[in-house]
C-alpha positions in Angstrom: 6.0 -51.1 75.4 9.4 -49.4 75.3 9.9 -50.6 71.7 6.5 -49.0 70.7 7.2 -45.6 72.2 10.5 -45.6 70.8 9.1 -46.2 67.1 6.6 -43.5 67.7 9.1 -41.0 68.7 11.4 -41.9 65.7 8.4 -41.7 63.5 7.6 -38.2 64.8 11.0 -37.0 64.4 10.9 -38.2 60.9 7.6 -36.4 60.2 9.1 -33.2 61.7 12.4 -33.7 59.6 10.1 -34.0 56.4 7.8 -31.1 57.1 11.0 -28.7 57.0 12.4 -30.2 53.8 12.1 -27.8 51.1 13.2 -29.0 47.4 15.2 -26.1 45.9 15.6 -26.2 42.1 19.2 -25.9 40.4 18.0 -23.0 38.2 15.9 -19.9 38.8 14.5 -16.9 36.8 16.3 -13.6 37.6 16.7 -10.0 36.3 20.3 -9.5 35.3 21.7 -5.8 34.7 24.2 -5.8 32.1 24.5 -1.9 31.6 22.6 1.3 31.2 19.0 0.4 30.6 19.9 -3.2 29.7 18.1 -5.4 31.9 17.4 -9.1 30.8 15.4 -11.9 32.2 17.4 -15.1 32.3 17.6 -18.6 33.8 20.8 -18.7 36.0 21.8 -21.0 38.8 20.3 -20.9 42.2 23.0 -19.4 44.6 24.9 -21.9 46.8 25.1 -21.1 50.2 28.0 -21.8 52.7 28.1 -22.8 56.3 27.2 -19.1 57.6 24.6 -18.2 54.9 20.9 -18.7 54.2 18.9 -19.1 51.0 15.5 -17.3 50.8 12.6 -17.9 48.3 11.8 -14.4 47.3 7.8 -14.0 47.9 7.8 -10.2 47.0 10.3 -7.6 45.9 9.8 -3.9 45.6 11.1 -1.3 43.2 12.4 2.1 44.6 14.2 5.1 43.3 17.6 3.7 43.8 16.8 0.9 41.5 15.6 3.0 39.0 18.9 5.1 39.0 20.9 2.1 38.8 18.9 0.8 35.7 19.4 4.1 34.1 23.2 4.4 34.8 23.8 0.9 34.5 25.9 0.6 37.7 26.2 1.8 41.3 29.9 2.8 42.3 29.1 1.3 45.7 26.6 -1.5 45.5 26.7 -3.2 42.2 28.6 -3.7 39.1 27.2 -5.3 36.1 26.5 -8.0 35.0 24.6 -8.8 38.3 21.2 -9.8 39.6 20.0 -6.3 41.4 17.1 -5.3 43.6 17.3 -5.1 47.3 14.1 -4.6 49.0 12.3 -8.2 49.5 10.2 -10.4 52.0 10.3 -14.3 51.8 11.0 -17.3 53.6 14.3 -19.3 54.3 14.6 -22.4 52.4 18.1 -23.6 53.1 20.4 -22.8 56.1 24.1 -23.3 56.5 25.4 -25.4 59.2 27.0 -22.6 61.3 23.7 -20.2 61.2 22.2 -19.8 64.3 19.5 -22.4 65.1 16.7 -19.6 65.5 17.0 -19.1 61.6 14.7 -22.3 60.5 13.7 -23.5 57.1 10.2 -21.9 56.6 10.7 -18.7 58.7 9.2 -15.6 57.0 12.2 -13.0 56.8 12.8 -9.6 55.6 16.5 -9.0 54.8 18.4 -5.7 55.0 20.5 -5.0 51.8 23.8 -4.2 53.7 25.6 -5.2 56.6 28.6 -3.2 58.3 31.5 -4.9 59.8 30.9 -3.4 63.3 34.7 -3.3 63.8 36.1 -0.3 61.8 36.4 3.3 63.2 33.0 4.6 62.1 31.3 1.3 63.2 32.7 1.7 66.6 31.1 5.4 66.7 27.7 4.5 65.7 28.0 5.6 62.1 27.6 1.9 60.6 26.6 3.7 57.4 30.1 4.8 56.8 31.5 1.3 57.6 35.0 1.0 55.9 34.1 -2.5 54.9 30.3 -1.9 54.2 28.9 -5.0 52.4 26.0 -4.5 50.2 23.9 -7.7 49.0 21.5 -7.2 46.0 19.6 -10.0 44.1 16.1 -9.4 45.1 14.6 -9.6 41.5 15.1 -13.4 41.4 13.2 -16.4 42.6 15.7 -17.0 45.2 18.5 -14.9 47.0 21.3 -15.8 49.2 21.7 -13.8 52.4 25.6 -13.6 53.5 26.2 -14.2 57.2 27.1 -10.9 58.0 23.6 -9.7 57.1 22.1 -12.3 59.3 20.8 -10.6 62.5 20.7 -7.1 62.1 11.2 3.4 50.4 10.0 6.5 47.4 11.8 8.5 49.8 10.3 11.8 49.7 6.8 10.5 50.4 8.2 8.4 53.3 9.5 11.9 54.7 6.0 13.2 54.2 4.2 10.2 56.0 6.7 10.2 58.9 6.8 13.8 59.7 3.4 14.6 59.3 2.6 11.9 61.8 5.0 13.6 64.3 3.0 16.8 64.0 5.4 18.5 61.7 3.8 21.0 59.1 4.9 19.5 55.7 4.9 21.2 52.3 5.5 18.9 49.4 7.1 19.7 46.1 7.1 17.6 42.8 6.9 17.7 39.0 3.7 15.6 38.8 0.2 15.6 39.9 0.1 12.0 41.1 2.6 12.0 43.8 1.5 15.3 45.1 -2.0 13.6 45.4 -0.4 11.0 47.5 1.3 13.5 49.7 -1.6 15.3 50.6 -3.1 11.9 51.6 -0.3 11.2 53.7 -0.6 14.3 55.7 1.1 17.3 53.5 -0.5 20.7 54.7 0.3 22.2 51.1 1.5 21.0 47.8 3.4 22.8 44.9 3.5 21.7 41.3 7.0 22.9 40.3 6.2 22.8 36.6 3.3 25.0 37.0 5.1 27.6 39.3 7.3 30.3 38.0 9.1 31.0 41.4 9.2 27.9 43.5 11.3 29.5 46.3 9.0 32.4 46.5 5.9 30.1 46.6 7.2 27.9 49.5 8.3 30.8 51.6 5.0 32.3 51.4 3.5 29.2 53.1 5.8 29.7 56.0 5.7 32.1 59.0 6.3 35.4 58.3 7.4 34.1 54.9 11.0 33.3 56.2 11.2 29.9 54.7 10.9 26.4 56.1 12.8 25.4 59.0 14.0 22.4 57.4 14.2 21.3 53.8 14.6 17.8 52.8 16.0 17.4 49.1 14.9 14.0 47.9 14.7 14.6 44.0 18.4 14.2 43.0 19.2 17.1 40.8 21.6 20.1 41.1 18.9 22.6 40.5 16.7 21.1 43.6 19.9 21.4 45.6 20.2 25.0 44.9 16.6 25.5 45.5 16.8 24.0 48.8 19.6 26.3 49.9 17.5 29.3 48.7 14.2 28.6 50.2 15.5 27.4 53.9 15.1 30.1 56.5 18.0 31.4 58.5 19.1 29.2 61.1 17.6 26.4 59.3 18.8 22.8 58.1 19.1 21.5 54.7 19.1 17.6 54.4 20.5 16.5 51.1 19.2 13.1 51.3 19.6 12.3 47.6 22.7 11.4 45.9 24.1 13.0 42.6 26.4 11.1 39.9 30.0 11.4 40.5 31.5 14.5 38.9 28.4 16.6 39.6 29.1 20.3 40.6 26.7 22.6 42.3 27.1 26.2 42.7 26.6 27.6 46.1 27.1 30.9 47.8 29.2 30.2 50.9 28.4 33.6 52.3 24.9 32.9 52.4 25.3 29.4 54.1 28.1 31.0 56.8 25.9 34.2 57.7 22.7 32.7 57.8 24.1 29.8 59.9 22.4 27.2 57.8 23.1 23.7 58.7 23.9 21.1 55.9 23.5 17.5 56.4 23.7 14.8 54.1 22.9 11.2 55.5 24.0 8.0 53.2 22.3 4.9 53.4 21.1 3.2 56.8 22.3 1.9 59.9 21.0 -1.6 61.5 19.1 0.6 64.2 17.3 2.7 61.6 16.4 -0.3 59.5 14.7 -1.8 62.7 13.0 1.4 63.5 11.5 1.6 60.1 10.3 -2.0 60.3 8.9 -1.1 63.7 7.3 1.8 62.0 5.4 -0.3 59.4 4.3 -2.6 62.1 2.7 0.1 64.1 0.9 1.2 60.9 2.9 4.5 60.5 3.7 3.3 56.9 1.4 1.2 54.7 2.0 -0.6 51.7 -1.4 0.6 50.3 0.0 4.3 50.4 3.1 3.5 48.0 2.7 0.3 46.2 0.5 1.1 42.8 0.7 -1.9 41.0 1.8 -5.8 41.1 3.9 -7.3 38.2 5.6 -10.4 37.1 9.4 -10.6 37.3 9.2 -11.1 33.5 7.7 -7.6 33.0 10.3 -5.8 35.1 12.4 -4.4 32.1 9.3 -2.8 30.7 8.3 -1.6 34.1 11.5 0.4 34.4 11.1 1.9 30.9 7.6 3.0 32.4 8.9 4.4 35.3 11.4 6.4 33.5 8.8 8.2 31.7 7.0 9.0 34.9 3.7 7.5 34.0 2.4 7.6 37.9 4.2 4.6 39.3 5.3 5.1 42.9 6.6 1.8 43.9 6.0 -1.7 42.0 5.6 -5.1 43.7 7.5 -8.0 41.8 6.6 -11.4 42.3 9.1 -13.6 41.2 7.1 -16.9 41.4 3.9 -15.2 39.9 1.6 -16.8 37.6 0.7 -15.0 34.4 -2.6 -13.3 35.5 -2.5 -9.7 37.1 -4.7 -9.0 40.0 -6.3 -5.8 40.1 -4.9 -3.2 42.4 -7.9 -3.5 44.7 -7.2 -7.2 45.0 -3.6 -6.6 45.5 -4.2 -4.1 48.3 -6.5 -6.5 49.9 -3.6 -9.1 50.0 -1.4 -6.6 51.6 -3.9 -5.7 54.4 -4.4 -9.6 55.0 -0.6 -10.0 55.2 -0.2 -7.2 57.8 -2.7 -8.6 59.9 -0.7 -12.0 59.9 2.1 -12.7 62.3 5.1 -10.5 61.5 8.0 -12.0 60.1 11.6 -12.1 61.5 14.2 -9.5 60.4 17.3 -10.8 59.1 
């Protein structure tokens, strides 16, 4: 009787082990950036993982403004130097685990990975400014079938429209500016009380001020376009005593002319947040879980990995895309946008993934 029980136990354990085994190929398809607007779809080695790393099978990767900027420039001084696989927004499941990784990270677990991790030891990290970490580790490679997640990352979107959505949800009266009608339509849907097409407006600063109390200007201006002219406009339209958030980055060497007296005597506060901290990353994911942010509001199309180079060319031409969902393992058939949005809704109603 004891022998039978032992055999049953051993068989059960064998089935459990077999159920968690995943066959990982030696090669994978990936989008490799070689330089300015030079993105190639290639077969490369699947990354090997060390004792403190995990390997994730990428189910979905998203494009964003930073990736478009990197594609156009051909590099990012802090994040990526070519040739390299790039892309940093992804969701997938773990298919391999290093021997020293915490046991809570199991094969088959659905995960979302942050694209960077601070050291948590330097001067800035000890003061809660992890985004300014002296040894901030960036992790790129989402535009591929598999992605390695470094040990330090384990544990821990378009920007302007995200600001519109989150601020309007908090009762803030938001005025949105853009060069095209498509994002302005989305901005109104996300809660903007007014929108201005800057290509059709002779005096943008006056147009914004006309929509504010006593025409004094906004309390705060978020600059998320990323060019010197909009930096200057932001300073010109904010009210006295207001705040300008220079969220977008400009290429190294860029110069912006400002009038120091206007900033000083009007007591304008300037802030320039860079990147994110682990806390803000978790808060963003919690906002998604609550429904404050929905993929249906931002993702306009689903594409295959093979179509990514052409997709960036379309995004450069500003043909109406907001964010594209890239499926590295997708078959040739492209679902309709309505079908894709249905999939997102179903996914959002399923069990939430863990956060790497």
